[in-house]
Structure formats: C-alpha cells, structure tokens
C-alpha positions, 0 to 999 in steps of 0.5 A: 197576335192571335186574337178574336172578339166575343160579340154575345153569349158565353164561351169556353176557350182552351188556348194552346201555347205558341211561342210565347205569342199571347191570345186576346179576346176582346169584348165591349168592355175590354180585352183578356189575354193569356199564353196558354190555358182554359177560360170561360167568358160571358158577355152580359149588358153591363160587364164581362164575367171571366172564369180562369179554369187553368191558365198560368195567368190571365191579363185583363185591361178594361176599355178605360185602361184599368189593368188587372190579372186573374190567376188559375182557379179564380173568376172575376168580372170587369166593365169598361172601368173597373175590375171585380176583385178575383175570387176563388172558384167554387166548382160550379162556374163551368157547370153550364158546359155540362148542361146545368147551372149551379149557385152558391151564395148568389143574389136571386137577380143573378140567378135569374139573369143566368137562367133567363136565355133558357126560358121558353115563351114570351120574354116579356112575361 
C-alpha cells in the first residue's frame, strides 16, 4: 500500500494510478484513500478538512471507524468520530495554492483561523 502521514499543515497531492493500488493519507483524525486524482487536505487541531479537486472517489475512515466517501468536486471535514456532510466545491477551496484566500458564506471565526498562520507579530496579540 502507498501511504503517507500528514502531521501538520496543509497539502495538495496529485496521486497517479498504479495497478489498482490505493494511496492512503493518515492524520490524527483518521485516514483518506484514493486510487488516483488530486486532493487537498488541511490538518486543524479539532478536525481534518478535505477537498476533492479531481478524483473518482475518496474513501474516509475516522479513528473510531465511521466511514464515508467524497466524490470529485466536493469537500468535507472529518474528526475522530464524525464526517461532515459532503458539499459541492464553490471554486475558492484551492485558492491558497495560488497564494490567496477566498471566503464565501464563512463564519468569521473560520476566516480568522485560516489567516492566523500568515499573521506577522506576536501570536498572542
């Protein structure tokens, strides 16, 4: 099995097909697997955010064995127990790869959390 572990931060990953052999990405919250495609993941303290850019199907298994799937063009989150409802991508989910952030109908707390790693100065301020 092809496998890596995301320990911190975010990543964009393009997985090539290889004789039907799945590629797995593990986080503290669970595991994601796919045969081929492009996805993005962000490890947060309480959950893992997942965006399927182009992939036939992505399997999700939480640490406590809740199972779900994500199709191409969808995004969702998962923690150790639950998987959020898959939602259609709105187009801005991959904007951080290009160096900008896009928010649409997002809670202010989510926007602040997304921008926090890029703030200069004292993190406690």
